[in-house]
Backbone bond lengths (Angstrom), bond angles and torsions (degrees), N, CA, C in turn:
res aa  C-N    CA-C-N  psi(-1)  N-CA   C-N-CA  omega(-1)  CA-C   N-CA-C  phi
1 M - - - 1.478 - - 1.445 113.82 -
2 Q 1.391 113.80 -34.84 1.480 113.47 -175.02 1.536 114.46 -67.07
3 E 1.354 116.99 -22.64 1.514 119.29 173.25 1.455 116.57 -68.47
4 L 1.458 118.88 -15.89 1.349 123.90 -178.37 1.564 110.97 -64.19
5 D 1.302 114.48 -32.22 1.526 117.46 178.27 1.464 110.36 -70.69
6 N 1.356 121.41 -14.70 1.396 118.70 -177.95 1.643 113.49 -110.92
7 V 1.360 107.98 0.26 1.615 112.38 179.75 1.553 105.69 -73.75
8 Q 1.314 115.41 140.06 1.493 125.88 -178.50 1.510 102.15 -111.88
9 I 1.414 117.09 127.99 1.459 118.69 166.09 1.488 110.76 -86.12
10 N 1.369 112.93 130.19 1.489 116.73 -177.16 1.512 115.14 -79.61
11 F 1.311 115.26 120.30 1.457 123.92 -177.83 1.508 108.81 -150.76
12 D 1.370 121.23 108.69 1.367 126.71 -165.88 1.566 107.10 -77.39
13 T 1.357 114.31 170.55 1.469 122.75 -174.55 1.526 107.55 -64.69
14 Q 1.283 119.58 -43.31 1.546 119.46 178.83 1.460 111.08 -65.04
15 G 1.312 122.10 -39.14 1.409 124.48 173.95 1.535 114.83 -58.94
16 L 1.284 112.16 -36.99 1.497 118.34 -178.56 1.544 107.85 -72.23
17 W 1.319 121.59 -40.55 1.418 125.05 176.17 1.532 113.39 -59.94
18 I 1.299 110.98 -45.56 1.547 115.88 172.94 1.564 114.41 -58.85
19 L 1.387 114.05 -44.21 1.404 122.03 172.19 1.519 114.47 -51.21
20 N 1.401 112.45 -48.01 1.430 121.61 -177.76 1.604 109.68 -64.56
21 I 1.287 117.85 -46.52 1.414 122.24 170.69 1.509 117.91 -61.11
22 A 1.237 119.98 -36.00 1.422 125.82 179.14 1.472 109.41 -66.24
23 L 1.350 114.24 -55.93 1.478 119.72 177.86 1.577 112.74 -55.88
24 A 1.307 114.49 -44.39 1.423 117.27 176.99 1.563 115.25 -60.80
25 L 1.435 113.21 -42.34 1.485 113.42 166.88 1.489 113.81 -57.61
26 V 1.267 120.31 -48.24 1.510 121.24 179.68 1.585 109.79 -48.43
27 M 1.357 112.89 -47.15 1.423 117.67 -177.02 1.521 115.49 -73.84
28 F 1.355 115.42 -24.56 1.508 123.25 173.89 1.561 105.75 -73.43
29 G 1.261 123.91 -40.64 1.411 130.11 -178.77 1.551 105.43 -64.00
30 V 1.349 117.46 -49.24 1.492 118.30 -179.93 1.538 108.62 -63.22
31 A 1.408 120.77 -44.16 1.442 122.07 -179.76 1.624 114.15 -62.53
32 L 1.294 113.35 -20.28 1.512 112.65 176.97 1.508 108.68 -71.50
33 G 1.212 120.50 -19.53 1.427 122.09 -171.81 1.664 105.24 -100.45
34 I 1.324 118.73 4.55 1.495 122.00 -175.43 1.419 109.53 -106.99
35 T 1.310 122.26 135.35 1.544 127.25 177.79 1.482 107.17 -118.39
36 L 1.397 114.02 165.75 1.481 115.20 173.77 1.409 108.07 -66.58
37 S 1.333 127.62 -26.95 1.549 127.65 178.73 1.522 111.67 -58.74
38 D 1.430 119.34 -23.87 1.367 122.62 -179.64 1.523 107.02 -64.75
39 F 1.381 111.23 -48.33 1.523 121.62 -179.28 1.561 106.58 -62.26
40 K 1.367 119.38 -44.05 1.439 121.85 -175.15 1.542 110.80 -69.12
41 N 1.317 115.20 -27.51 1.449 112.89 -179.23 1.433 110.07 -76.55
42 L 1.301 119.40 -27.27 1.543 122.40 171.38 1.419 114.14 -64.92
43 I 1.379 115.43 -37.25 1.452 117.36 -178.52 1.613 111.33 -71.50
44 K 1.297 114.37 -19.60 1.478 117.77 172.75 1.460 117.85 -82.35
45 E 1.361 112.83 -10.98 1.458 121.14 168.99 1.446 109.93 -131.31
46 P 1.373 116.97 75.45 1.444 119.29 177.75 1.502 120.07 -56.60
47 K 1.234 112.74 -31.74 1.509 118.75 -176.91 1.503 108.32 -58.74
48 L 1.496 116.81 -42.72 1.420 115.66 177.57 1.475 113.71 -66.94
49 V 1.278 116.73 -38.57 1.425 120.37 179.94 1.629 110.83 -57.99
50 I 1.306 109.46 -50.32 1.614 113.10 177.70 1.347 110.76 -55.51
51 L 1.474 119.18 -50.84 1.437 117.83 -175.67 1.403 117.26 -68.21
52 G 1.395 117.72 -26.08 1.498 121.24 179.46 1.590 106.47 -70.87
53 V 1.323 115.23 -45.21 1.463 124.79 177.84 1.613 108.05 -57.16
54 L 1.260 112.39 -53.99 1.515 123.78 -177.02 1.482 110.70 -52.91
55 S 1.361 110.46 -48.46 1.469 115.35 -175.66 1.524 117.32 -72.98
56 Q 1.459 113.90 -37.23 1.477 115.08 -177.77 1.541 112.88 -91.17
57 F 1.267 119.25 -31.12 1.484 119.17 -170.69 1.613 116.21 -110.54
58 I 1.262 112.43 -12.94 1.527 120.33 177.93 1.527 111.73 -111.89
59 V 1.397 118.15 -64.10 1.426 123.36 -174.35 1.539 111.99 -64.94
60 L 1.387 115.62 -54.79 1.466 118.96 -174.42 1.587 110.77 -53.30
61 P 1.356 116.44 -54.07 1.478 111.90 -179.80 1.517 114.84 -64.01
62 L 1.303 118.91 -26.22 1.524 120.16 175.75 1.513 110.40 -72.55
63 I 1.396 114.86 -42.59 1.448 117.62 176.23 1.629 114.32 -62.19
64 T 1.238 106.71 -33.38 1.522 115.77 176.92 1.526 110.36 -66.73
65 F 1.320 114.37 -46.49 1.424 120.68 -176.56 1.642 106.09 -60.96
66 L 1.422 116.23 -45.93 1.496 114.41 -178.43 1.429 114.16 -70.75
67 F 1.357 114.53 -24.38 1.531 117.79 178.99 1.531 109.53 -71.62
68 I 1.436 113.10 -38.46 1.526 114.91 173.91 1.467 114.64 -62.68
69 I 1.422 117.06 -43.49 1.403 118.37 179.67 1.544 110.71 -61.32
70 S 1.274 118.34 -35.78 1.466 119.94 177.43 1.499 122.52 -68.35
71 I 1.391 111.57 -33.32 1.409 119.20 -176.67 1.596 113.77 -104.96
72 K 1.279 113.10 -16.83 1.428 123.05 179.07 1.620 110.94 41.95
73 P 1.354 120.18 75.31 1.349 126.00 175.39 1.428 109.07 -76.79
74 Q 1.418 115.93 174.32 1.489 117.29 166.52 1.537 114.82 -51.40
75 P 1.359 122.45 148.43 1.388 122.01 179.02 1.611 116.78 -54.47
76 S 1.321 108.16 -35.12 1.659 111.56 -175.63 1.494 105.79 -70.67
77 I 1.526 112.66 -38.55 1.480 112.88 -175.09 1.574 105.82 -69.91
78 A 1.308 119.87 -40.92 1.447 119.88 178.25 1.548 115.67 -59.54
79 L 1.250 112.47 -37.77 1.468 120.13 172.28 1.514 116.44 -59.79
80 G 1.460 110.72 -42.46 1.429 116.76 177.73 1.604 110.03 -69.18
81 M 1.287 119.83 -29.74 1.373 125.13 179.25 1.524 111.43 -64.63
82 M 1.385 110.06 -46.41 1.504 125.12 176.45 1.546 111.46 -59.61
83 M 1.345 114.23 -41.79 1.333 120.74 177.38 1.630 114.56 -62.13
84 V 1.369 110.81 -50.74 1.447 111.28 179.27 1.618 113.04 -69.10
85 A 1.254 119.06 -27.54 1.491 119.12 177.33 1.480 111.38 -74.56
86 A 1.323 118.00 -27.01 1.503 118.29 175.57 1.422 114.03 -78.59
87 C 1.249 122.36 -18.28 1.513 126.14 178.11 1.556 113.03 -68.34
88 P 1.340 119.31 150.75 1.442 118.41 176.26 1.502 110.98 -76.79
89 G 1.250 124.43 177.09 1.339 136.10 -179.47 1.593 109.52 -57.65
90 G 1.238 114.74 144.53 1.507 117.02 -176.66 1.598 107.61 -81.02
91 N 1.376 119.77 153.32 1.422 123.48 -177.06 1.508 111.48 -66.57
92 I 1.321 121.14 -24.08 1.430 122.70 177.57 1.553 112.48 -71.49
93 S 1.252 116.65 -6.31 1.464 118.89 -177.17 1.658 104.71 -64.77
94 N 1.279 118.17 -33.83 1.491 121.41 -177.97 1.478 111.39 -60.85
95 F 1.362 115.09 -47.30 1.525 123.11 169.79 1.485 113.04 -55.21
96 M 1.367 117.90 -51.21 1.452 120.40 -177.16 1.615 111.33 -61.27
97 T 1.313 109.83 -39.40 1.600 115.16 -178.00 1.495 107.97 -63.38
98 H 1.412 118.20 -44.00 1.398 121.66 174.78 1.485 114.19 -60.54
99 L 1.162 122.76 -41.93 1.522 130.73 -179.99 1.563 106.69 -62.26
100 A 1.386 116.33 -44.53 1.405 124.78 179.03 1.475 118.26 -71.88
101 R 1.449 113.07 -7.51 1.498 118.25 -177.85 1.496 112.91 69.48
102 G 1.401 113.09 30.29 1.519 120.35 175.28 1.392 113.26 -84.68
103 N 1.279 114.88 -161.69 1.547 126.36 179.53 1.457 105.50 -88.86
104 T 1.385 120.26 91.46 1.459 119.13 -174.90 1.495 108.43 -74.45
105 A 1.251 120.97 -37.54 1.512 120.32 173.71 1.462 114.89 -53.93
106 L 1.358 116.00 -41.82 1.531 124.09 177.43 1.499 103.50 -65.72
107 S 1.363 126.56 -45.93 1.311 126.03 -173.95 1.572 112.49 -64.30
108 V 1.330 116.82 -40.21 1.421 123.39 172.61 1.580 115.41 -56.13
109 S 1.347 106.56 -49.34 1.524 115.25 179.93 1.480 112.20 -63.29
110 L 1.309 114.46 -45.52 1.529 119.45 -178.87 1.465 108.13 -66.11
111 T 1.435 125.91 -42.79 1.232 120.19 170.77 1.499 122.43 -55.19
112 A 1.301 114.55 -37.03 1.527 120.85 -178.16 1.566 104.16 -69.22
113 F 1.399 115.28 -44.05 1.491 116.84 -175.02 1.562 111.11 -70.00
114 A 1.403 114.30 -38.50 1.436 118.34 -179.56 1.647 108.05 -65.39
115 T 1.339 118.84 -37.84 1.284 121.68 -179.35 1.512 110.99 -63.45
116 F 1.328 117.26 -43.41 1.465 122.24 173.06 1.521 117.36 -60.62
117 L 1.263 110.94 -42.23 1.519 115.38 -177.16 1.649 109.41 -74.75
118 A 1.357 112.10 -28.79 1.585 116.05 -176.14 1.555 110.97 -59.62
119 M 1.374 114.34 -27.68 1.445 114.05 173.96 1.569 117.01 -48.45
120 I 1.267 114.79 -37.45 1.386 124.62 177.27 1.508 114.21 -97.53
121 M 1.321 115.67 -50.26 1.595 124.38 -171.73 1.520 105.55 -64.88
122 T 1.345 123.84 -48.80 1.477 126.60 -170.02 1.570 107.61 -57.92
123 P 1.309 122.30 -52.10 1.426 121.22 -178.78 1.589 110.92 -68.22
124 F 1.344 113.18 -36.62 1.515 114.91 -176.12 1.567 109.37 -69.61
125 N 1.353 119.72 -44.83 1.455 121.32 -174.54 1.645 108.36 -65.10
126 F 1.375 114.01 -42.95 1.277 115.89 -175.39 1.570 113.63 -71.21
127 Q 1.388 118.18 -31.36 1.419 117.66 172.37 1.549 113.70 -72.99
128 F 1.338 111.98 -39.55 1.476 112.82 -178.47 1.425 112.50 -66.06
129 Y 1.325 122.35 -48.86 1.541 120.66 -176.76 1.447 109.16 -77.24
130 G 1.336 120.89 -30.74 1.414 116.98 175.57 1.441 119.66 -63.99
131 N 1.433 113.71 -28.26 1.525 120.42 -179.09 1.602 103.89 -94.71
132 L 1.255 122.93 -11.90 1.393 121.05 -178.70 1.567 111.94 -79.64
133 Y 1.405 116.12 -32.31 1.428 120.15 -179.12 1.552 109.10 -95.72
134 E 1.243 121.34 128.28 1.518 126.63 -166.26 1.512 110.28 -60.26
135 P 1.376 118.57 -51.35 1.504 119.50 -172.39 1.668 106.02 -59.02
136 T 1.409 116.41 -48.41 1.445 116.32 179.40 1.495 114.88 -67.83
137 A 1.304 115.74 -32.31 1.637 120.81 177.24 1.511 101.15 -58.76
138 T 1.342 119.14 -53.95 1.489 116.34 -176.37 1.459 118.64 -55.43
139 L 1.429 112.77 -40.77 1.502 121.47 175.42 1.471 107.02 -59.71
140 L 1.366 120.02 -52.05 1.455 121.15 -174.55 1.480 110.20 -60.96
141 N 1.267 122.09 -33.42 1.528 124.55 178.00 1.557 109.77 -65.61
142 T 1.278 118.36 -37.48 1.531 123.06 176.71 1.423 109.95 -66.70
143 I 1.307 121.30 -31.60 1.436 128.19 175.05 1.347 118.25 -77.29
144 A 1.346 119.77 -33.34 1.365 130.44 -175.38 1.468 116.15 53.91
145 L 1.317 116.04 57.35 1.555 123.05 -176.36 1.519 109.12 -71.22
146 D 1.346 111.87 135.87 1.513 119.15 178.55 1.537 105.09 -94.07
147 P 1.396 120.93 109.46 1.409 117.69 -177.29 1.527 115.56 -62.33
148 M 1.303 120.09 -30.69 1.462 115.92 174.74 1.440 115.56 -71.87
149 E 1.296 124.96 -18.03 1.485 129.07 172.80 1.493 102.38 -73.22
150 L 1.244 124.17 -47.19 1.371 127.68 179.03 1.600 109.81 -59.18
151 V 1.212 120.54 -41.04 1.628 121.62 179.59 1.469 103.51 -73.59
152 K 1.294 128.55 -37.77 1.538 130.17 -177.99 1.603 103.94 -63.36
153 L 1.257 117.54 -45.90 1.402 116.37 -179.02 1.674 112.90 -68.03
154 V 1.221 110.51 -44.10 1.477 111.53 179.02 1.569 111.19 -61.51
155 V 1.360 114.70 -40.71 1.430 117.95 179.67 1.510 111.03 -65.42
156 M 1.373 118.84 -36.97 1.509 121.30 179.19 1.578 109.69 -70.75
157 I 1.305 120.67 -32.40 1.441 120.13 -172.20 1.576 110.14 -87.97
158 L 1.415 111.83 -34.21 1.511 114.58 179.57 1.485 116.93 -102.77
159 G 1.402 112.06 -41.19 1.483 115.40 -172.54 1.540 114.74 -75.68
160 V 1.402 114.00 -45.62 1.506 117.77 176.84 1.454 116.65 -57.13
161 P 1.331 115.28 -51.77 1.630 112.95 177.36 1.483 111.95 -68.91
162 L 1.320 121.18 -29.01 1.365 118.85 -179.95 1.575 110.33 -68.51
163 F 1.394 116.64 -41.38 1.467 117.86 169.20 1.432 121.68 -58.85
164 F 1.317 118.60 -45.58 1.399 121.96 -179.59 1.533 113.14 -73.48
165 G 1.284 113.41 -38.13 1.534 121.71 179.89 1.538 107.75 -60.55
166 M 1.320 118.05 -46.19 1.478 122.17 -175.84 1.601 108.22 -73.83
167 L 1.363 115.38 -33.31 1.504 117.24 174.20 1.568 115.59 -66.95
168 M 1.251 114.85 -37.58 1.486 121.73 171.70 1.541 110.34 -65.12
169 R 1.258 116.24 -43.22 1.489 117.59 -179.98 1.542 114.17 -66.70
170 R 1.356 109.65 -28.96 1.546 114.10 177.43 1.495 117.58 -78.70
171 K 1.442 110.31 -33.10 1.565 116.43 176.84 1.515 118.96 -89.71
172 Y 1.350 112.15 -29.22 1.464 119.84 -177.59 1.606 110.56 -131.50
173 Q 1.186 118.56 64.53 1.469 123.82 -170.02 1.571 109.69 -53.40
174 Q 1.332 119.47 -59.56 1.441 118.22 -174.47 1.538 115.24 -58.88
175 F 1.382 110.42 -39.88 1.451 116.22 -177.94 1.536 110.51 -68.96
176 A 1.406 115.96 -40.40 1.438 123.07 173.62 1.554 112.14 -53.53
177 I 1.210 115.86 -43.18 1.528 122.35 -172.89 1.505 104.57 -68.54
178 K 1.299 115.80 -44.55 1.510 122.81 -174.25 1.516 107.12 -68.36
179 L 1.334 118.54 -42.06 1.381 121.66 -179.05 1.644 112.70 -70.89
180 S 1.213 114.55 -36.55 1.409 125.06 170.00 1.532 117.06 -49.87
181 N 1.374 108.98 -49.88 1.427 116.43 -178.84 1.543 108.96 -70.48
182 M 1.201 118.49 -26.93 1.548 126.37 176.40 1.494 114.74 -72.19
183 L 1.368 108.74 -52.44 1.497 124.43 -173.00 1.546 114.07 -66.79
184 K 1.334 118.30 -47.92 1.369 126.18 -175.84 1.581 112.16 -51.19
185 P 1.329 117.38 -57.68 1.520 114.74 -175.69 1.581 110.85 -68.62
186 I 1.472 115.86 -36.61 1.413 116.61 178.69 1.502 118.30 -67.27
187 S 1.302 114.37 -38.62 1.450 120.94 177.53 1.541 112.18 -67.65
188 I 1.310 114.34 -39.07 1.424 121.61 -176.39 1.590 111.11 -68.82
189 L 1.460 108.31 -41.43 1.481 114.12 176.58 1.511 111.50 -66.37
190 I 1.185 121.99 -32.97 1.583 130.45 175.13 1.479 106.16 -62.65
191 F 1.355 116.50 -47.33 1.497 119.75 -174.44 1.636 111.13 -70.76
192 I 1.372 109.13 -34.75 1.420 111.10 179.80 1.521 108.88 -70.46
193 A 1.386 117.86 -39.01 1.456 123.53 177.24 1.561 113.49 -56.35
194 I 1.306 115.43 -39.29 1.409 120.98 -176.14 1.590 107.64 -72.90
195 V 1.290 119.74 -38.46 1.437 124.06 175.47 1.498 110.10 -66.89
196 V 1.338 121.78 -38.35 1.446 125.18 178.42 1.565 106.61 -64.03
197 I 1.262 117.95 -40.74 1.534 123.30 -172.52 1.518 101.67 -72.06
198 A 1.306 118.84 -42.41 1.510 115.81 -179.23 1.567 106.56 -63.46
199 F 1.353 113.91 -41.81 1.519 108.82 178.88 1.521 113.03 -62.01
200 W 1.406 115.31 -45.93 1.416 117.85 179.78 1.484 117.66 -54.19
201 N 1.344 113.85 -45.12 1.513 120.93 179.41 1.647 110.99 -62.79
202 N 1.354 111.41 -23.22 1.489 112.49 -173.34 1.563 104.80 -126.18
203 I 1.249 114.29 40.36 1.549 112.71 -173.90 1.605 110.17 -73.91
204 D 1.198 119.95 -29.23 1.574 122.19 174.72 1.509 106.84 -62.70
205 I 1.269 119.86 -42.48 1.413 120.52 -176.33 1.478 110.88 -70.45
206 F 1.463 119.38 -40.92 1.412 118.13 -178.09 1.480 110.66 -73.01
207 N 1.468 117.31 -31.70 1.529 120.75 176.24 1.543 108.26 -61.70
208 Q 1.277 115.90 -37.07 1.476 117.44 -173.23 1.581 110.38 -77.47
209 Y 1.263 118.15 -36.86 1.451 114.97 -170.31 1.569 117.45 -114.74
210 V 1.420 113.77 -7.60 1.439 112.15 -178.05 1.447 125.08 -54.55
211 H 1.435 106.29 -30.94 1.498 116.03 177.96 1.551 110.52 -62.65
212 H 1.195 120.99 -14.69 1.528 127.26 -172.22 1.525 104.09 -78.02
213 V 1.334 119.10 -30.59 1.415 129.37 -168.99 1.567 112.37 -109.90
214 L 1.250 115.02 -8.70 1.526 119.77 -177.17 1.476 111.72 -55.94
215 A 1.300 114.78 -62.75 1.554 119.82 -171.07 1.471 104.23 -73.53
216 I 1.376 129.72 -33.91 1.359 132.25 175.27 1.580 112.93 -57.38
217 G 1.315 109.28 -53.19 1.455 116.77 -178.69 1.559 113.77 -63.01
218 I 1.294 114.38 -44.01 1.538 114.11 175.20 1.595 116.72 -65.33
219 S 1.448 108.55 -39.70 1.471 108.52 175.65 1.473 117.08 -68.44
220 H 1.339 117.34 -32.43 1.476 125.54 177.67 1.474 108.69 -64.11
221 N 1.364 121.22 -44.10 1.406 123.85 179.73 1.414 112.07 -74.15
222 L 1.361 125.59 -27.13 1.317 128.36 175.40 1.604 109.83 -67.84
223 L 1.303 112.28 -45.39 1.543 121.02 178.04 1.607 108.26 -62.04
224 A 1.350 114.03 -31.62 1.595 110.38 178.69 1.500 108.28 -74.92
225 I 1.174 121.84 -40.23 1.474 126.47 179.64 1.476 110.33 -57.27
226 L 1.465 111.58 -49.54 1.430 117.38 -178.59 1.553 113.13 -72.03
227 T 1.251 115.08 -22.04 1.508 117.82 175.29 1.495 109.33 -67.83
228 G 1.279 119.85 -49.81 1.518 125.42 176.70 1.522 112.91 -58.09
229 L 1.359 114.58 -45.21 1.416 122.31 -179.22 1.521 115.30 -64.73
230 G 1.405 109.00 -43.93 1.514 121.08 177.74 1.477 112.51 -60.74
231 I 1.341 119.69 -54.24 1.433 122.65 176.45 1.407 114.81 -55.71
232 A 1.391 119.85 -47.34 1.396 125.86 177.91 1.569 108.44 -59.41
233 T 1.315 117.45 -44.97 1.425 115.26 -177.22 1.560 113.14 -70.17
234 L 1.421 112.64 -39.64 1.468 112.39 176.42 1.488 114.66 -55.06
235 F 1.361 115.86 -38.45 1.467 119.46 -177.13 1.505 114.61 -92.32
236 R 1.311 114.34 15.97 1.447 125.63 170.83 1.549 116.61 56.13
237 L 1.395 112.61 45.32 1.453 121.25 178.15 1.583 102.72 -76.17
238 S 1.385 108.62 158.62 1.518 112.19 173.45 1.534 112.08 -64.74
239 F 1.384 112.50 169.04 1.408 113.84 -174.49 1.575 110.46 -68.82
240 K 1.363 114.34 -31.84 1.524 120.57 174.55 1.498 111.32 -55.75
241 D 1.432 115.27 -46.39 1.482 122.58 -174.87 1.564 110.42 -73.56
242 R 1.496 112.76 -29.74 1.449 114.79 -178.76 1.602 110.18 -71.02
243 K 1.279 113.12 -37.59 1.396 115.96 177.04 1.412 113.39 -64.14
244 T 1.258 118.30 -42.93 1.510 128.87 176.50 1.535 111.03 -53.66
245 L 1.338 114.11 -53.04 1.466 121.69 178.34 1.404 114.42 -55.38
246 A 1.471 112.00 -50.71 1.515 118.52 -177.46 1.583 109.93 -59.99
247 I 1.351 114.64 -38.27 1.548 114.88 179.40 1.533 114.69 -72.61
248 E 1.289 114.76 -37.42 1.455 119.94 178.24 1.534 113.39 -66.76
249 T 1.314 111.69 -31.60 1.535 113.24 176.71 1.419 110.64 -85.86
250 G 1.334 122.02 -27.91 1.477 123.79 -171.97 1.515 108.80 -90.72
251 I 1.405 125.64 -20.59 1.407 126.23 175.20 1.536 106.51 -96.78
252 Q 1.215 121.05 110.18 1.418 127.43 179.51 1.564 115.66 -108.21
253 N 1.355 116.84 147.40 1.426 117.39 -177.62 1.544 112.07 -80.24
254 S 1.401 109.67 72.61 1.503 115.92 -178.58 1.448 113.53 -66.33
255 G 1.388 118.63 -17.85 1.466 120.06 171.93 1.473 112.04 -61.37
256 L 1.324 117.00 -45.14 1.468 120.08 172.73 1.497 114.19 -56.14
257 G 1.358 109.85 -46.25 1.543 112.79 174.91 1.431 114.47 -58.54
258 L 1.295 122.18 -46.87 1.406 124.39 176.65 1.643 110.30 -54.61
259 L 1.309 113.48 -46.05 1.540 119.72 -176.94 1.648 104.41 -56.82
260 L 1.368 112.87 -53.56 1.389 115.27 177.98 1.469 118.60 -55.31
261 I 1.367 116.69 -42.08 1.465 124.06 172.80 1.458 118.44 -54.76
262 F 1.453 111.05 -48.51 1.461 120.67 178.77 1.561 110.75 -65.10
263 T 1.411 112.14 -38.80 1.447 115.12 -172.24 1.604 113.46 -76.03
264 F 1.400 113.33 -43.03 1.532 117.69 -174.37 1.462 111.71 -101.79
265 F 1.271 115.14 -22.51 1.569 113.74 -174.76 1.528 113.94 -114.53
266 N 1.389 116.98 7.91 1.483 116.69 177.39 1.482 112.72 59.40
267 G 1.333 115.59 37.33 1.447 120.27 -179.16 1.454 115.32 60.43
268 L 1.286 121.94 40.45 1.434 126.12 -174.87 1.642 112.23 -51.09
269 G 1.149 117.41 119.84 1.619 122.19 -166.92 1.478 114.95 -37.77
270 G 1.457 118.10 -67.25 1.463 119.02 -174.75 1.509 110.78 -59.88
271 M 1.392 117.17 -36.37 1.441 116.20 -174.79 1.533 108.02 -69.40
272 A 1.353 121.06 -46.10 1.503 122.42 -170.99 1.614 104.12 -74.47
273 I 1.192 121.82 -34.90 1.469 118.69 -177.04 1.490 110.58 -70.92
274 I 1.355 121.94 -40.15 1.503 119.22 -177.83 1.556 100.90 -73.27
275 A 1.223 126.68 -41.60 1.480 124.08 -171.53 1.594 108.30 -68.88
276 A 1.381 118.00 -32.36 1.418 120.53 -174.58 1.605 102.05 -79.10
277 F 1.386 118.66 -39.73 1.402 113.78 176.43 1.596 116.20 -69.77
278 W 1.347 118.91 -26.71 1.404 123.05 170.17 1.509 110.45 -61.48
279 G 1.380 115.89 -43.37 1.536 122.24 176.58 1.467 114.58 -53.38
280 I 1.367 121.98 -35.69 1.375 124.66 -177.78 1.567 110.13 -93.00
281 W 1.251 112.17 -38.58 1.558 118.39 -173.27 1.608 105.65 -68.89
282 H 1.238 117.62 -47.29 1.545 114.58 -172.23 1.561 114.11 -68.05
283 I 1.353 112.69 -17.76 1.453 116.70 168.48 1.577 113.58 -67.08
284 I 1.388 107.45 -46.92 1.455 114.27 -179.66 1.522 114.23 -65.95
285 S 1.299 115.65 -42.67 1.422 122.20 176.86 1.524 112.44 -65.78
286 G 1.335 117.28 -39.66 1.408 121.62 -176.99 1.470 110.52 -64.37
287 L 1.466 114.72 -49.27 1.519 119.20 174.04 1.443 116.77 -57.96
288 L 1.353 114.21 -43.09 1.502 117.17 174.41 1.711 114.90 -56.86
289 L 1.195 110.52 -43.85 1.403 119.34 -176.82 1.456 108.01 -71.81
290 A 1.370 116.34 -46.29 1.592 117.45 -177.16 1.453 105.45 -64.37
291 S 1.275 120.96 -44.14 1.523 121.35 -177.85 1.485 115.04 -62.12
292 F 1.431 113.72 -36.09 1.518 117.99 178.37 1.448 106.76 -68.82
293 W 1.328 124.46 -48.23 1.411 126.06 177.66 1.535 116.64 -59.35
294 S 1.346 113.96 -35.42 1.456 122.77 -179.33 1.566 109.65 -68.42
295 R 1.392 115.42 -44.69 1.484 121.62 -178.86 1.579 107.13 -69.13
296 K 1.283 118.90 -36.37 1.415 124.75 -176.56 1.505 112.84 -64.71
297 E 1.400 113.17 -39.37 1.541 118.62 177.39 1.480 106.46 -74.70
298 K 1.304 123.13 -34.02 1.450 120.31 177.27 1.488 113.54 -64.09
299 R 1.276 119.35 -40.36 1.472 124.02 171.69 1.450 115.62 -62.31
300 T 1.367 121.06 -35.87 1.502 122.30 -179.31 1.522 108.02 -91.66
C-alpha cells in the first residue's frame, strides 16, 4: 500500500489540454441554462442558500476530514477524498434531481451558486484540510503546490465558462437554449471518452489498486448523500427539498477534481484512483437513489 503514494497515472500534456477544454465545454453548456433569475430565486429563499452552502462547502469537507482521521487511509487516497469533497456539485445533479421528482429549479439554482462559490471555496477547503492532517500536509509539502495557481485554474475552468454562458443566455436566449441542448451531450461524451482513455492507458494500475479505494469511495459517497439529507431533515425542509439537497451534496464534480489532480499532482496514484472511482460510482448511486425515490412517489 505504501507504494500507492508514489504511483503516477500516465496522462500526457495533449490529453490534459483536451480534458481542460472538455470540462470547460461542460460548464459552458451548464451555464447556457442558467439565468440571473436562478440567483434571484435563491435570494428570496435565504434558508435554502445557507443550507446548500453549509452542506456542500462546510459540513461535507468536515465530515470527510473526520472520516479520514477515523479510517487513516494512505495519504494520497486521503488527499483525493479531500479534493472530491472540496469540489462543487456535479452538473448531472440536475438530471438526477428531476428523475427523483425533487425540486429541479432549486437544484439548478444551487448548482449555479455552488459553481460560483467554488472558485474560492474549492481551493480553500482543499488547502485547509490538506494541511490540517499531518500525513497529507507532508505529501503537499513534497509537491509544493502553489495555492494561487490552483485558484487560477478553478476560475478558468468554472468562472470563465459560467460568465460567458450566462452572458450568451441573456443576449441570445433562443440560440443559447438550442446550443445548450446540442452542447451538453456532446461535451459530456467527450469528457467520458477522455476518462475512459485515461483508464485504458493505465488499466494495469487501476486493476492493481482499485480494490483499495472501493469500500472507501462507496462509504464516502454514502456519507455525502446522508450529509445533505441529514441537514435538510434537521431543518425540516420538504421531502422534495430534502431529496434535492441529498443529491446536490452526493453528486460531486469529480471531473474537476481529476483535472486538478492531473494538473498539479501529475496523476498521483491514490488521488487519481479515488477521484476516478467517485466519477463512476456517484452516477450509479445517484441513479439508484433517484429511481428509488421516483418509484416511491409513484406508489404514494
